[in-house]
RODO-2510 file (C-alpha; in nm, 4 decimals, decimal comma):
residues 456
     n   res          X          Y          Z
     1     m    12,1758    -0,7719    -0,9672
     2     s    11,8033    -0,8420    -0,9558
     3     l    11,5630    -0,6809    -0,7113
     4     v    11,5235    -0,9985    -0,5080
     5     e    11,9023    -1,0349    -0,4819
     6     k    11,9289    -0,6753    -0,3556
     7     c    11,6581    -0,7476    -0,0994
     8     w    11,8489    -1,0576     0,0165
     9     m    12,1681    -0,8533     0,0551
    10     v    11,9968    -0,5658     0,2396
    11     t    11,8162    -0,8068     0,4710
    12     s    12,1409    -0,9880     0,5467
    13     k    12,3194    -0,6620     0,6363
    14     i    12,0297    -0,5335     0,8464
    15     s    12,0092    -0,8606     1,0413
    16     v    12,3840    -0,8593     1,1100
    17     i    12,3748    -0,4946     1,2247
    18     a    12,0699    -0,5618     1,4435
    19     l    12,2458    -0,8579     1,6066
    20     l    12,5597    -0,6487     1,6638
    21     m    12,3590    -0,3758     1,8357
    22     i    12,1599    -0,6209     2,0465
    23     t    12,4710    -0,8045     2,1692
    24     g    12,6337    -0,4670     2,2450
    25     i    12,3357    -0,3627     2,4567
    26     y    12,3483    -0,6921     2,6471
    27     f    12,7225    -0,6450     2,6989
    28     g    12,6398    -0,3249     2,8881
    29     k    12,3677    -0,5027     3,0862
    30     f    12,6123    -0,7787     3,1726
    31     v    12,8838    -0,5517     3,3170
    32     c    12,6533    -0,2895     3,4730
    33     p    12,6307    -0,4492     3,8239
    34     y    13,0106    -0,4650     3,8472
    35     i    13,0942    -0,1068     3,7447
    36     k    13,0935     0,1867     3,9838
    37     k    12,8707     0,4100     3,7695
    38     k    12,5973     0,3091     3,5266
    39     k    12,7265     0,5482     3,2635
    40     g    13,0324     0,3221     3,2456
    41     a    12,8117     0,0320     3,1316
    42     v    12,6485     0,2584     2,8729
    43     a    12,9942     0,3551     2,7470
    44     v    13,0856    -0,0141     2,7169
    45     s    12,7801    -0,0756     2,4962
    46     i    12,8421     0,2303     2,2793
    47     v    13,2119     0,1574     2,2224
    48     y    13,1513    -0,2116     2,1516
    49     i    12,8714    -0,1393     1,9031
    50     t    13,0704     0,1363     1,7336
    51     i    13,3843    -0,0760     1,6930
    52     m    13,1885    -0,3720     1,5580
    53     l    12,9897    -0,1584     1,3118
    54     v    13,3069     0,0050     1,1810
    55     l    13,4773    -0,3319     1,1377
    56     y    13,1668    -0,4669     0,9617
    57     m    13,1289    -0,1714     0,7239
    58     i    13,4891    -0,1466     0,6048
    59     p    13,6191    -0,3937     0,3415
    60     p    13,7001    -0,7236     0,5175
    61     q    14,0615    -0,7274     0,6301
    62     i    14,0311    -0,9579     0,9332
    63     d    13,8222    -1,2605     1,0206
    64     n    13,5110    -1,2461     1,2380
    65     f    13,6803    -1,4010     1,5405
    66     s    13,9529    -1,1342     1,5442
    67     a    13,6976    -0,8570     1,4849
    68     y    13,4903    -0,9582     1,7870
    69     l    13,8074    -0,9950     1,9923
    70     i    13,8989    -0,6347     1,9086
    71     g    13,5502    -0,5218     2,0114
    72     v    13,5733    -0,6989     2,3466
    73     i    13,9227    -0,5611     2,4150
    74     a    13,7973    -0,2075     2,3414
    75     a    13,5043    -0,2610     2,5789
    76     f    13,7424    -0,3900     2,8469
    77     l    13,9569    -0,0761     2,8146
    78     v    13,6444     0,1360     2,8616
    79     m    13,5567    -0,0590     3,1769
    80     y    13,9080    -0,0058     3,3093
    81     v    13,9062     0,3676     3,2337
    82     e    13,5640     0,4127     3,3951
    83     d    13,6514     0,2105     3,7059
    84     r    14,0120     0,1088     3,7732
    85     r    13,9233    -0,1178     4,0636
    86     n    13,9187    -0,4955     4,0421
    87     i    14,0957    -0,5345     3,7066
    88     y    14,0945    -0,9161     3,7202
    89     q    13,7179    -0,9162     3,7548
    90     k    13,6948    -0,6997     3,4431
    91     i    13,9152    -0,9430     3,2513
    92     f    13,6805    -1,2215     3,3625
    93     l    13,3772    -1,0234     3,2433
    94     a    13,5314    -0,9519     2,9021
    95     i    13,6372    -1,3129     2,8395
    96     t    13,3069    -1,4519     2,9675
    97     f    13,1014    -1,2249     2,7431
    98     f    13,3244    -1,3064     2,4445
    99     s    13,2557    -1,6751     2,5036
   100     i    12,8844    -1,6292     2,5751
   101     r    12,8416    -1,4272     2,2554
   102     w    12,9882    -1,7006     2,0331
   103     l    12,8165    -1,9871     2,2124
   104     t    12,4675    -1,8330     2,2184
   105     v    12,4843    -1,7203     1,8542
   106     a    12,6040    -2,0681     1,7530
   107     m    12,3196    -2,2299     1,9514
   108     a    12,0668    -2,0061     1,7769
   109     a    12,2181    -2,0912     1,4378
   110     r    12,1916    -2,4661     1,5029
   111     l    11,8270    -2,4383     1,6097
   112     d    11,7574    -2,2105     1,3141
   113     d    11,9099    -2,4691     1,0776
   114     l    11,7007    -2,7434     1,2334
   115     v    11,3740    -2,5500     1,2014
   116     t    11,4320    -2,4273     0,8465
   117     k    11,5454    -2,7668     0,7153
   118     a    11,2608    -2,9531     0,8813
   119     l    10,9761    -2,7167     0,7979
   120     v    11,0626    -2,4666     0,5288
   121     f    11,3056    -2,5400     0,2492
   122     r    11,2343    -2,9088     0,1974
   123     n    11,1366    -2,9782    -0,1695
   124     m    11,0882    -2,6091    -0,2449
   125     s    11,1133    -2,5202    -0,6156
   126     a    11,3837    -2,2768    -0,7206
   127     e    11,1345    -2,0637    -0,9180
   128     k    10,9608    -1,9348    -0,6071
   129     v    11,2292    -1,6754    -0,5375
   130     w    11,0091    -1,4292    -0,3507
   131     l    10,8686    -1,7039    -0,1337
   132     q    11,2240    -1,8120    -0,0616
   133     y    11,3110    -1,4533     0,0263
   134     g    11,0129    -1,4254     0,2593
   135     l    11,1158    -1,7456     0,4316
   136     y    11,4735    -1,6142     0,4562
   137     v    11,3447    -1,3004     0,6305
   138     g    11,1532    -1,5236     0,8697
   139     t    11,4614    -1,7324     0,9475
   140     r    11,6699    -1,4208     1,0110
   141     v    11,4057    -1,2878     1,2518
   142     l    11,3917    -1,6281     1,4209
   143     d    11,7706    -1,6307     1,4478
   144     i    11,7750    -1,2863     1,6136
   145     v    11,4933    -1,3810     1,8529
   146     l    11,6746    -1,6997     1,9526
   147     c    12,0009    -1,5089     2,0004
   148     i    11,8259    -1,2559     2,2254
   149     a    11,6623    -1,5323     2,4268
   150     f    11,9819    -1,7335     2,4753
   151     i    12,2089    -1,4403     2,5582
   152     a    11,9508    -1,2799     2,7901
   153     v    11,9008    -1,6042     2,9834
   154     a    12,2753    -1,6751     3,0032
   155     i    12,3660    -1,3248     3,1224
   156     g    12,0721    -1,3112     3,3633
   157     l    12,1655    -1,6427     3,5244
   158     i    12,5337    -1,5500     3,5524
   159     n    12,4617    -1,2127     3,7141
   160     k    12,2142    -1,3738     3,9514
   161     a    12,4609    -1,6461     4,0489
   162     y    12,7492    -1,4010     4,0969
   163     i    12,6576    -1,2679     4,4426
   164     y    12,9804    -1,1101     4,5683
   165     k    13,0135    -0,8593     4,2859
   166     k    13,1982    -0,5995     4,4950
   167     d    13,4655    -0,8381     4,6241
   168     e    13,8181    -0,8019     4,4899
   169     m    13,9057    -1,0875     4,2539
   170     s    14,2494    -1,2447     4,2688
   171     v    14,4498    -1,3840     3,9757
   172     k    14,3843    -1,7437     4,0866
   173     e    14,0101    -1,6797     4,1119
   174     m    14,0082    -1,5211     3,7661
   175     v    14,1927    -1,8180     3,6115
   176     m    13,9497    -2,0615     3,7716
   177     l    13,6460    -1,8687     3,6445
   178     i    13,7609    -1,8170     3,2845
   179     i    13,8603    -2,1801     3,2174
   180     p    13,5036    -2,2899     3,1142
   181     s    13,4776    -1,9882     2,8813
   182     l    13,8116    -2,0643     2,7168
   183     v    13,7230    -2,4327     2,6787
   184     g    13,3847    -2,3420     2,5292
   185     v    13,5324    -2,1027     2,2727
   186     t    13,8090    -2,3488     2,1866
   187     g    13,5513    -2,6211     2,1264
   188     y    13,3496    -2,3830     1,9118
   189     g    13,6594    -2,3065     1,7039
   190     i    13,7366    -2,6764     1,6544
   191     l    13,3802    -2,7559     1,5466
   192     q    13,3789    -2,4663     1,2991
   193     y    13,7178    -2,5749     1,1646
   194     y    13,5872    -2,9232     1,0829
   195     l    13,2839    -2,7703     0,9109
   196     m    13,5091    -2,5552     0,6945
   197     i    13,7528    -2,8390     0,6101
   198     y    13,4716    -3,0779     0,5161
   199     e    13,3030    -2,8223     0,2913
   200     r    13,6341    -2,7343     0,1247
   201     d    13,7241    -3,0972     0,0567
   202     t    13,3814    -3,2295    -0,0465
   203     g    13,1838    -2,9223    -0,1490
   204     k    12,9089    -3,0331     0,0909
   205     n    12,7860    -2,9085     0,4264
   206     l    12,8878    -3,1407     0,7097
   207     i    12,5653    -3,0769     0,9016
   208     d    12,3549    -3,1569     0,5911
   209     t    12,5483    -3,4797     0,5411
   210     y    12,5587    -3,5860     0,9055
   211     g    12,2647    -3,4389     1,0915
   212     f    12,3902    -3,5551     1,4308
   213     y    12,6900    -3,3204     1,3946
   214     g    12,4590    -3,0205     1,4376
   215     a    12,2998    -3,1791     1,7461
   216     l    12,6398    -3,2545     1,8977
   217     s    12,7518    -2,8970     1,8271
   218     f    12,4411    -2,7572     1,9985
   219     l    12,5007    -2,9876     2,2954
   220     h    12,8611    -2,8671     2,3275
   221     y    12,7536    -2,5016     2,3245
   222     l    12,4832    -2,5643     2,5837
   223     i    12,7142    -2,7652     2,8123
   224     s    12,9799    -2,4920     2,7856
   225     i    12,7353    -2,2247     2,9034
   226     v    12,6120    -2,4510     3,1829
   227     a    12,9750    -2,5149     3,2847
   228     i    13,0390    -2,1394     3,3060
   229     l    12,7340    -2,1017     3,5286
   230     v    12,8214    -2,4033     3,7471
   231     v    13,1768    -2,2806     3,8096
   232     i    13,0451    -1,9364     3,9070
   233     v    12,7927    -2,0928     4,1470
   234     m    13,0686    -2,3085     4,3008
   235     f    13,2916    -2,0015     4,3304
   236     q    13,0194    -1,8016     4,5040
   237     n    12,9468    -2,0886     4,7430
   238     w    13,3165    -2,0998     4,8257
   239     k    13,3150    -1,7239     4,8878
   240     e    13,0136    -1,7644     5,1142
   241     m    13,1944    -2,0346     5,3114
   242     q    13,4924    -1,7994     5,3425
   243     e    13,2652    -1,5253     5,4765
   244     e    13,1137    -1,7641     5,7285
   245     q    13,4595    -1,8822     5,8340
   246     r    13,5804    -1,5243     5,8773
   247     g    13,2696    -1,4496     6,0813
   248     q    13,3329    -1,7529     6,3018
   249     e    13,6972    -1,6551     6,3482
   250     l    13,5916    -1,3033     6,4394
   251     v    13,3413    -1,4333     6,6949
   252     l    13,6116    -1,6545     6,8446
   253     n    13,8444    -1,3552     6,8649
   254     q    13,5710    -1,1516     7,0296
   255     i    13,5068    -1,4295     7,2800
   256     s    13,8790    -1,4329     7,3523
   257     d    13,8676    -1,0555     7,4023
   258     m    13,5721    -1,0945     7,6348
   259     k    13,7580    -1,3533     7,8418
   260     k    14,0500    -1,1140     7,8674
   261     h    13,8183    -0,8287     7,9705
   262     i    13,6511    -1,0483     8,2303
   263     e    13,9917    -1,1439     8,3706
   264     e    14,0811    -0,7747     8,3901
   265     v    13,7557    -0,6986     8,5726
   266     e    13,8135    -0,9845     8,8162
   267     k    14,1677    -0,8615     8,8822
   268     l    14,0357    -0,5097     8,9377
   269     y    13,7816    -0,6233     9,1945
   270     r    14,0361    -0,8500     9,3655
   271     d    14,2650    -0,5491     9,4073
   272     i    13,9779    -0,3399     9,5413
   273     r    13,8763    -0,6127     9,7863
   274     s    14,2383    -0,6453     9,8950
   275     m    14,2588    -0,2707     9,9618
   276     r    13,9312    -0,2777    10,1547
   277     h    14,0623    -0,5686    10,3585
   278     d    14,3795    -0,3752    10,4431
   279     m    14,2010    -0,0433    10,4991
   280     g    14,1643    -0,1043    10,8716
   281     n    14,5385    -0,1556    10,9057
   282     h    14,6058     0,1579    10,7030
   283     i    14,3723     0,3609    10,9256
   284     q    14,5424     0,2337    11,2390
   285     t    14,8835     0,3213    11,0966
   286     l    14,7683     0,6756    11,0127
   287     e    14,6137     0,7210    11,3584
   288     h    14,9418     0,6125    11,5169
   289     l    15,1455     0,8547    11,3024
   290     v    14,9095     1,1462    11,3772
   291     a    14,8992     1,0634    11,7512
   292     h    15,2773     1,0855    11,7642
   293     n    15,2733     1,4039    11,5558
   294     n    15,4641     1,2424    11,2676
   295     m    15,2822     1,4594    11,0095
   296     d    15,5469     1,4240    10,7361
   297     d    15,5326     1,0450    10,7571
   298     a    15,1507     1,0591    10,7638
   299     t    15,1433     1,2791    10,4529
   300     e    15,3830     1,0459    10,2689
   301     y    15,1753     0,7447    10,3744
   302     l    14,8546     0,9085    10,2477
   303     e    15,0224     0,9904     9,9165
   304     h    15,1267     0,6268     9,8822
   305     l    14,7689     0,5130     9,9531
   306     k    14,6338     0,7622     9,7006
   307     n    14,8659     0,6335     9,4256
   308     e    14,7746     0,2740     9,5050
   309     w    14,4054     0,3605     9,4897
   310     d    14,4449     0,5340     9,1539
   311     e    14,5990     0,2188     9,0099
   312     v    14,2996     0,0029     9,0966
   313     s    14,0247     0,2611     9,0615
   314     p    13,9110     0,3089     8,6979
   315     e    13,9523     0,6561     8,5507
   316     i    13,6507     0,5857     8,3293
   317     k    13,3231     0,4761     8,4873
   318     t    13,0450     0,3951     8,2409
   319     g    12,8156     0,1798     8,4538
   320     s    12,9410    -0,1443     8,2976
   321     p    13,2619    -0,3059     8,4289
   322     v    13,3244    -0,4747     8,0933
   323     i    13,2994    -0,1471     7,8987
   324     d    13,5106     0,0243     8,1676
   325     v    13,7923    -0,2222     8,1019
   326     i    13,7677    -0,1792     7,7217
   327     l    13,7819     0,1996     7,7467
   328     m    14,0637     0,1890     8,0020
   329     e    14,2700    -0,0317     7,7701
   330     k    14,2166     0,2128     7,4826
   331     l    14,2941     0,5061     7,7122
   332     r    14,6273     0,3499     7,8088
   333     e    14,7065     0,2777     7,4424
   334     a    14,6143     0,6355     7,3475
   335     k    14,8419     0,7767     7,6201
   336     e    15,1319     0,5652     7,4954
   337     r    15,0766     0,6947     7,1390
   338     q    15,0178     1,0526     7,2569
   339     i    14,6578     1,0553     7,1357
   340     r    14,3932     1,2545     7,3235
   341     f    14,1204     1,0186     7,4412
   342     l    13,7913     1,1735     7,5510
   343     s    13,5062     0,9664     7,6926
   344     d    13,1543     1,0703     7,7816
   345     f    13,0043     0,7246     7,7446
   346     h    12,7363     0,5930     7,9803
   347     y    12,5991     0,2400     7,9711
   348     p    12,2170     0,2395     7,9532
   349     q    12,0838     0,0740     8,2672
   350     n    11,7768    -0,1511     8,2895
   351     t    11,7643    -0,2279     7,9158
   352     k    11,7868    -0,5357     7,6961
   353     l    12,1288    -0,4239     7,5659
   354     n    12,3766    -0,7039     7,6190
   355     a    12,7251    -0,6078     7,7390
   356     f    12,8798    -0,8670     7,5042
   357     d    12,7046    -0,7161     7,2005
   358     l    12,8126    -0,3681     7,3066
   359     s    13,1706    -0,4895     7,3517
   360     v    13,1706    -0,6049     6,9871
   361     i    13,0767    -0,2520     6,8830
   362     m    13,3263    -0,0826     7,1122
   363     n    13,6200    -0,3078     7,0265
   364     n    13,5695    -0,2863     6,6496
   365     a    13,4990     0,0863     6,6456
   366     l    13,7884     0,1847     6,8726
   367     n    14,0311    -0,0492     6,6949
   368     n    13,9392     0,1237     6,3669
   369     c    13,9980     0,4617     6,5310
   370     m    14,3375     0,3551     6,6671
   371     e    14,4420     0,2274     6,3244
   372     n    14,3300     0,5337     6,1304
   373     v    14,3688     0,8318     6,3663
   374     s    14,5994     1,0969     6,2191
   375     g    14,6634     1,4704     6,2139
   376     d    14,8742     1,7258     6,4019
   377     d    14,6586     1,6913     6,7141
   378     p    14,5344     1,3300     6,7024
   379     y    14,2298     1,2547     6,9146
   380     i    13,9568     0,9991     6,9696
   381     s    13,6241     1,0927     7,1253
   382     i    13,3365     0,8696     7,2325
   383     s    13,0009     0,9807     7,3691
   384     s    12,6503     0,8463     7,4128
   385     f    12,3009     0,9529     7,5001
   386     r    11,9682     0,7843     7,5480
   387     k    11,6223     0,9162     7,4710
   388     n    11,3385     0,6817     7,5576
   389     s    11,4130     0,3555     7,3753
   390     i    11,6780     0,5034     7,1424
   391     f    12,0440     0,4712     7,2398
   392     m    12,2983     0,6656     7,0331
   393     i    12,6758     0,6221     7,0310
   394     t    12,9016     0,8733     6,8553
   395     i    13,2694     0,7958     6,8000
   396     k    13,4996     1,0530     6,6384
   397     n    13,8639     1,0547     6,5422
   398     s    14,0901     1,2991     6,3634
   399     f    14,1755     1,1886     6,0093
   400     g    14,3703     1,3770     5,7450
   401     g    14,3142     1,1368     5,4547
   402     q    14,0197     1,0711     5,2253
   403     l    13,7816     0,7775     5,2614
   404     n    13,6681     0,5981     4,9454
   405     f    13,3002     0,5129     4,9800
   406     g    13,2392     0,3819     4,6261
   407     d    12,8750     0,2823     4,5781
   408     s    12,8340     0,1911     4,9456
   409     d    12,7574     0,4018     5,2517
   410     l    13,0611     0,2439     5,4182
   411     p    13,4177     0,3084     5,3017
   412     e    13,6133     0,0506     5,1050
   413     t    13,9123    -0,0929     5,2885
   414     t    14,2564    -0,0675     5,1340
   415     k    14,4205    -0,2958     5,3886
   416     s    14,5209    -0,6537     5,3313
   417     g    14,4517    -0,9443     5,5592
   418     r    14,1566    -1,1718     5,6145
   419     e    13,9843    -0,9731     5,8893
   420     h    14,0296    -0,6239     5,7492
   421     g    13,7058    -0,4674     5,6323
   422     m    13,4980    -0,6786     5,8723
   423     g    13,4879    -0,4259     6,1592
   424     l    13,2223    -0,1879     6,0309
   425     n    13,0145    -0,4758     5,8957
   426     n    13,0179    -0,6401     6,2391
   427     i    12,9196    -0,3117     6,4057
   428     r    12,6299    -0,2837     6,1609
   429     r    12,5329    -0,6470     6,2212
   430     v    12,5045    -0,5882     6,5981
   431     a    12,3214    -0,2568     6,5533
   432     r    12,0633    -0,4249     6,3284
   433     m    12,0106    -0,6922     6,5926
   434     y    11,8674    -0,4053     6,7994
   435     m    11,6582    -0,2629     6,5108
   436     g    11,9186     0,0068     6,4456
   437     d    12,1947     0,0939     6,2000
   438     i    12,5175     0,2890     6,1599
   439     s    12,6401     0,5796     5,9516
   440     l    12,9896     0,7072     5,8746
   441     e    13,0667     1,0644     5,7737
   442     q    13,3826     1,2571     5,6981
   443     g    13,4363     1,6319     5,7214
   444     n    13,6700     1,8941     5,8657
   445     e    13,9509     1,6371     5,8938
   446     e    13,7347     1,4212     6,1168
   447     v    13,5573     1,0877     6,0808
   448     i    13,2311     1,0432     6,2695
   449     l    13,0761     0,7018     6,3313
   450     s    12,7163     0,7124     6,4585
   451     i    12,5484     0,3994     6,5943
   452     m    12,1784     0,3879     6,6737
   453     m    12,0055     0,1054     6,8632
   454     q    11,6671     0,0431     7,0229
   455     v    11,7360    -0,0859     7,3730
   456     e    11,3845    -0,1339     7,5132
***
């Protein structure tokens, strides 16, 4: 083997290894936003690169397609080990990258062929071997640069378009999202098959014979990547519409709750007005009983009045009739479930705080407490204080489990249903309307929700 032949061989191996390492690094960049910890993305890159280098270095036993499939499967297993959540999303990521890798490399190869045939190797004499080698090095560098550009743009656009990265992906959503990738890879396989068959039967290169075949191939690869991106954008728009619909449904439910609370308040005041109207008659009856020295009957009558008053007079008085009704409802529910309910909440007077907005906070927060309270001595506690323009609400409940916060400062819900997981987000939304925020902490078998708002 001559020196120039050795240089060709070494250059070919180095370029393949460089491309393997670059695609492995971009694999890690691609999956990084979807994995709980960044070290998981690093592990994906390392495992993928290692597997591909080993398969490249050993004597060829399997074809390239199968080798890359093994590398992607190994990377998927690493993703699953590092973060066992959202397995269908990880399958989507693995299949999408597998497709993107083949399509972008094929696009770079077609452009590389076009450039080299048009500008470099036309009418070049065979004796200029070193010049040919130099041009080969240039084409390999061009091929790597094009691959980097295509794969970086494709991955960047996909990650930018995929907004709801933390949402759980269903099987149906996964199938919908991987169809363009599967179609793109299938088309790539068919095009490569015809290239191989034509060369085997004629001894010629199909692209050299029919130049338009290379252009059509490039167009297929480009359209396949665009199709992947378009489907992801459509999927994200659909998810956004779902979020908006859930928000609208939640607002409608809250309006319904408000109507119910208002009806309760109206009933309460009707009962109070009725008692005030009858108070004169009650006083006359008592005077008559006392005047005739019927003290036992008078005592019984007073006890009856006291019980009737307790039924219409709220046990909790916050300064807001609407909030009184909400807390009274939760108090009654807590008594039925043998849960201690402690309230030291006071509505801030003469502020811009809207009772409807506060009812959203109270309903969502207390519903969460009722759903999750646990322990040998279950309790729920709510308190508030105001200092200047700052209004703080603290809601506590006993909880013997363990919250999973993930990468967020709010815990991840494990419940099913369309509205589950929306409560804390709606509390935060209202708090931020008043230039505030919320925090959730867990410790000593207790969960503490703190809500801060500016009310002036």
